[in-house]
C-alpha positions as CSV (number, residue, x, y, z in Angstrom):
1,M,115.8,239.1,-38.5
2,A,118.5,241.1,-40.3
3,F,119.7,241.3,-43.9
4,D,123.0,239.5,-44.7
5,S,124.2,242.6,-46.7
6,F,125.5,244.5,-43.6
7,C,125.4,244.5,-39.7
8,I,125.7,247.4,-37.2
9,R,129.0,247.3,-35.1
10,R,130.4,249.0,-32.1
11,A,132.9,251.2,-32.9
12,S,134.9,250.7,-29.6
13,D,135.5,246.9,-30.1
14,N,134.1,246.1,-33.6
15,S,131.4,243.7,-32.1
16,S,128.2,243.1,-33.8
17,V,125.1,244.7,-32.0
18,N,121.7,243.2,-32.0
19,I,119.8,244.8,-34.9
20,D,116.6,244.6,-33.0
21,E,118.0,246.9,-30.1
22,V,119.4,249.3,-32.6
23,D,115.9,249.4,-34.2
24,R,114.5,250.5,-30.8
25,M,117.1,253.2,-30.5
26,I,116.6,254.5,-34.2
27,C,112.6,254.3,-33.7
28,E,113.0,256.2,-30.6
29,K,115.4,258.9,-32.0
30,F,113.4,259.4,-35.2
31,H,110.0,258.9,-34.0
32,L,109.6,255.7,-36.1
33,K,107.0,253.1,-35.4
34,F,108.6,250.1,-33.4
35,T,107.0,246.6,-34.0
36,D,108.2,243.1,-33.4
37,K,107.4,242.2,-37.1
38,D,109.2,244.8,-38.9
39,Y,111.8,247.5,-38.6
40,G,111.0,251.1,-38.0
41,H,109.8,252.7,-41.3
42,F,110.6,256.1,-42.4
43,Y,107.6,257.8,-44.1
44,F,108.7,260.3,-46.8
45,T,107.7,263.9,-46.2
46,E,107.0,264.6,-49.8
47,T,103.4,265.2,-50.8
48,E,101.5,262.4,-52.7
49,E,101.9,264.4,-55.9
50,E,105.7,264.7,-55.5
51,L,105.8,261.1,-55.0
52,G,103.8,259.9,-57.8
53,A,103.7,256.2,-57.9
54,F,106.6,255.8,-55.6
55,Q,106.1,254.0,-52.2
56,E,105.4,256.0,-49.3
57,S,107.9,254.6,-46.8
58,I,111.1,252.6,-46.3
59,S,112.2,250.8,-43.2
60,W,115.7,252.0,-42.1
61,V,117.2,248.5,-42.4
62,G,115.7,248.1,-45.9
63,L,117.3,251.5,-46.9
64,I,120.8,250.6,-45.8
65,H,120.5,247.2,-47.4
66,T,119.5,249.0,-50.7
67,I,122.4,251.4,-50.4
68,V,124.9,248.6,-49.8
69,F,123.6,246.3,-52.4
70,Y,123.1,248.5,-55.3
71,S,126.1,250.8,-54.8
72,N,128.8,248.4,-54.6
73,I,130.2,249.5,-51.3
74,N,133.3,247.4,-50.4
75,Y,133.4,244.8,-47.9
76,G,134.1,246.1,-44.3
77,K,133.6,249.3,-42.2
78,S,131.8,251.9,-43.9
79,S,132.2,255.7,-43.2
80,S,129.2,258.1,-43.0
81,Y,130.7,259.3,-46.4
82,D,130.6,255.8,-48.0
83,I,126.9,255.5,-47.0
84,E,126.0,258.8,-48.2
85,A,128.1,258.6,-51.5
86,G,126.3,255.4,-52.2
87,M,122.8,256.9,-51.8
88,T,123.9,259.6,-54.1
89,W,125.1,257.0,-56.7
90,I,121.8,255.0,-56.4
91,R,119.6,258.2,-57.0
92,E,121.6,259.0,-60.0
93,Y,121.7,255.4,-61.7
94,A,119.3,253.1,-59.9
95,I,116.3,254.4,-57.7
96,D,115.2,258.1,-57.5
97,F,114.6,258.3,-53.9
98,P,113.0,261.4,-52.5
99,H,115.0,264.1,-51.1
100,S,113.6,263.3,-47.7
101,V,115.3,260.0,-47.7
102,V,118.5,261.6,-48.5
103,V,118.3,263.7,-45.4
104,F,117.3,260.9,-43.4
105,T,120.1,258.6,-44.6
106,S,122.5,261.4,-43.6
107,E,120.9,261.7,-40.2
108,L,120.8,258.2,-39.6
109,V,124.5,257.5,-40.1
110,E,125.3,260.4,-38.1
111,F,123.2,259.1,-35.2
112,L,124.8,255.7,-35.4
113,K,128.4,257.5,-35.3
114,K,127.3,259.6,-32.3
115,E,126.0,256.4,-30.6
116,G,129.4,254.6,-31.2
117,M,128.5,252.6,-33.8
118,Y,129.0,252.0,-37.7
119,I,127.7,250.0,-40.7
120,F,129.7,247.1,-41.6
121,V,129.2,245.6,-45.1
122,N,129.0,242.0,-45.1
123,L,128.9,241.4,-48.9
124,R,131.9,240.2,-50.7
125,R,131.6,241.1,-54.5
126,D,133.0,239.1,-57.2
127,T,136.2,241.4,-58.4
128,N,136.1,239.3,-61.7
129,Q,132.8,241.2,-63.1
């Protein structure tokens, strides 16, 4: 299972990488729980009081989807800067993610880059809006 909003590609040849294989790598790197039913979840490090009514975790795939979908990142190859800027925009105007998610996002895109991968945005937005 994967979202239609993005895929992970290899920098060397721009081919798509199996999202489940990437999930295993990310779960191992960030000590997330791997299951066959869902993607690895990042659990926020803030206290229950700091989070308030906010959820306690988000899957890394759901996080990237949220960033891509709500920040209007353009179709095509996304840089680390694009994803991090998208996260900043979302925190300002849409979802007040906890600070630990911002740090995790930065570490996640850096990890993908070091592993020779990048996020490719599949969404084509209507430019007439």
